[in-house]
N, C-alpha and C positions, 0 to 999 in steps of 0.2 A: 867514614863520612856518610851521612845519612842522606838518600836521594829524596829531594821534595816530592810530596804527592801532588798530582794535578789538581787544580782548583776546577770544580765544575759549577756553573752558575747554579744558583738556587731557583727553584721553580717559582714563577711570578704568581701571587694569589692577590686576592681582593676584587675590588669592583671592576675593572677592565675585563678579567677573566670572566667573572660572573654574568656580566652583559653580554660578552662575545658567545659564551655557552648558552645563555637565553635566547639569543637572536638565531643561533643555528637551530635550536628546538622549535622555535616558531616557524623558521623557513621549512623545516622538515615536515611539521603538522599541517601548515598550509598546503604543502605540495600533496599529503596524503588526502586531505580533506577535499582539495580542489579538483584532483585527478584520478584518485583511487577510491575514496570512500567519502561517504556524506551522511551524516544523521539526519533522521526525520522523525517525526511522531505522528501517530494515528489519530485523526481528529474525530471519524466518524464510524458508524457501525457497518459499512458496506461490504467489508471484509470479514465479518464474523463468520465463523469462530476461528478462522484461521489467524487474523490479526483483530486486536482488541483496542477499544478506545484507551488511550493512554500506554499503548507499546511504543517504545522507543527503538527505532530501526538503526543498524548500520547497513548503508546501502554500498554495493560494489558498482562503481561507475566505468570501471575498466573494461569489463567484458562486452558491454552492448555499446560503446562509444564507436563513431563512425572511425574506421581503420586509419585512412589518412598516411601519414608517413610513419606511424609507429606500429604497423601491423607486424613487423619483423620481431617486434620486442614484447608487445602485450598480448595476452590470450584473448583475442576477440572473438566472439561467437555470435551465430545467427539467433534471432528471436525464435523461441520455440513455444509450440502450443502447450498451454497448462502451466506455464511458469508465471509467477507474479513479477510484475514491472512497475516502474515509476515512469512517469511521462509528463510532458506539458499539456495541460487541458486544450482541447480543441476549441472550447468555448472562449476561454482565457488563457492564453499561453503563459501569463504570469503565473498561473496557479500550477501546482504539482500535484497529480493524482496517483493513487496506486490500486491497480486492478489486476485481474488475471487475463493472460491471453487466450483467447478461446478461437477465433477465426485467423487463418493465416491468408496471405495473398493467394487469390485463385479459388478459394473455398467456396462451395455453396452452403450456407448456412439457413436453418430455419428452427424455430422452436414450436413444439406440439405438445400441450398440456404440460408445460414447464420442463420437457425433455428437449435437450439441445441436440439437433442433428447436424452432422458435418459431412458433406458429399453423399447424403443419404443414409449415413450410418449413425446409430445413437452414440453420443459421446459418453463416455464413463468418467463421472464427476464425483468421486467420493467426498471432495471437499464441499459441495454446494449444500446450502441449508435453505430451507423454505419456512420461515415464520409465518404464522397464519395472518391474513390480511383480508379485508372486504375483497370481493371478487374483482379483478381486473383483467378484462379480456387482452389488452395489449401486452400484458406479461405472460399470459398462459399461450398465446398465438401470435408469433412473429415470424416474418414481417405480416404486415396486414394493411389492408386498403382502407380500413376504417378508422378514422382519427378519433380514438376514444380516450386518449390521456393528454390534458393540455399542457403537461410538462416536457412534451416532446418538442424539441426546437423546431420551428416552421421550416427554416433552411434544410435541416436533415430530413424532414418528412418527404420534401420534394425529391431531395436526392434518393432517399429509400425508394420510393416508387420508380425511379429511372433504373436503379440497380436491381430490381427484382424481376425474377423470371421463373416461370412455373412454381410461384409459391415459396421461392427460395431467394436468398439475399446474397448476390455475387460480390465477393469482396475484391475490389480493383487492385492492380499491381502496386507494391509498395505501401499497402495499408492494412490495418489490423484491427478485429474487433475485440474490444474489452468487456469483461463482465464482472461484477463483484459476487463474492463467494455467498454474500447474504443476498439472494437474488430478489427477495420482495422488497428490500430495503435499500438497494443500490441504484444510484443514478449513473449509467454507464453508456457503452456504445448504443444501446437500444433508445437512448434518448438524445444523444447528441452526435452520433455517428463513428465513422472511422478514425483511426490514429494514425497520421503517417510516420513511417519509419524514422524519420529525421527528428521526430518528437520524442521517441523512446530514450530514456536516460541510462537507467541503472536496474539492478536487481536487489533485492533485500538479502542480505546475508545472515544476520542474527538479531534478535530481540536482546538489547544489552541493559534495558530497564524497562519496567512497566508499572505505572501508577494504577492504583485501584479505583478505576472510575466506572459508574452505574451505566448500563446499556440503555439508552432511549427507547430502542425498539423493543426490548423486554418489557419495559415499563408500559409501553403502548399496548402490549397484548391485553392488558386489564379491560380496554374499552370494547373488545371483540370477544372475550370468553362468555360463553352461553350463560353461565350464572353469577354474575357480577356480585350479587348479595352475599355469596358465601366467602367473598375474598376479604380478609380482615384488613383493617386499615393500618398503616404503618405506624409505629410509636413516633410521635411529634415532640422533640426536646422542647422544653420551655427555655425562658430567659433568665432564670436564677442562677446566680453565681455560687458555685460550690468548688469542691476538692476533688477532682477526678483523678483516682489512684491507679486506673488502669492505663499506666504508661506503656507497659509492654504490649497491650492489647492494640493501641494506637500504633504502634511501631509495626506490629504484625499485619494490620490492615491498612497501613500506609500504601504498600506496593504488593504487586502480584509476584513473590519471592521465587516461585517455582518457574516463572517465565524468563528469569533472567539467563542470558547466554543460551536461549533456546533457538535453534537452527530453523529458519524459515523454508517451508516447503510449498 
């Protein structure tokens, strides 16, 4: 007599399983984007040439988040000088900015001939670039008692004078001084002041995509070059319809392919 084989239920497939799987994926994705990472795109030239206009960044939100009840599980770390961070704008907290941390709480900071000094010692900044601009005393010497740049926030100007001692800016506890790498084209702490620790959100991890976008600051150099007459005008396309066969060229020029998955430093 043959023993009957046990009957196993067939796996259930179809719409319910697909919906359940999709919901699980969405929940995991939302958790990662909300608590661990966050994508952002670079809109301006203030961090050239470390970050370019059109770079898409994946941000690490976990390491700089306030520790709270999760400090036993997540690798929280203090804010360090020289690292790039994203934070709420002190002028408009609804906006997000990305800059480099230059001054820490308790530091004495000054800028002389575009060289940053921290506690009396020059700061080594291989990332900083200085594109040519018309002379601006406010950028070359900071802090200053002369109001020479109308872009400086009035409230910050008053606070700056109160926080200056012996020609140096004293950074208060819990506050940080941020600057862009493109020093002559960055609206940063020199213009709107300190960033509270509670405003600092994340560190950039990697550039996962980069659109090929022109730099407005590079184009602006034409206005201040010594011999503009020697600069040839760019080719301006006309409006005639035609057959553009250079498809691969458009694909190649569409993005900065070499910047894909580039680790941010």
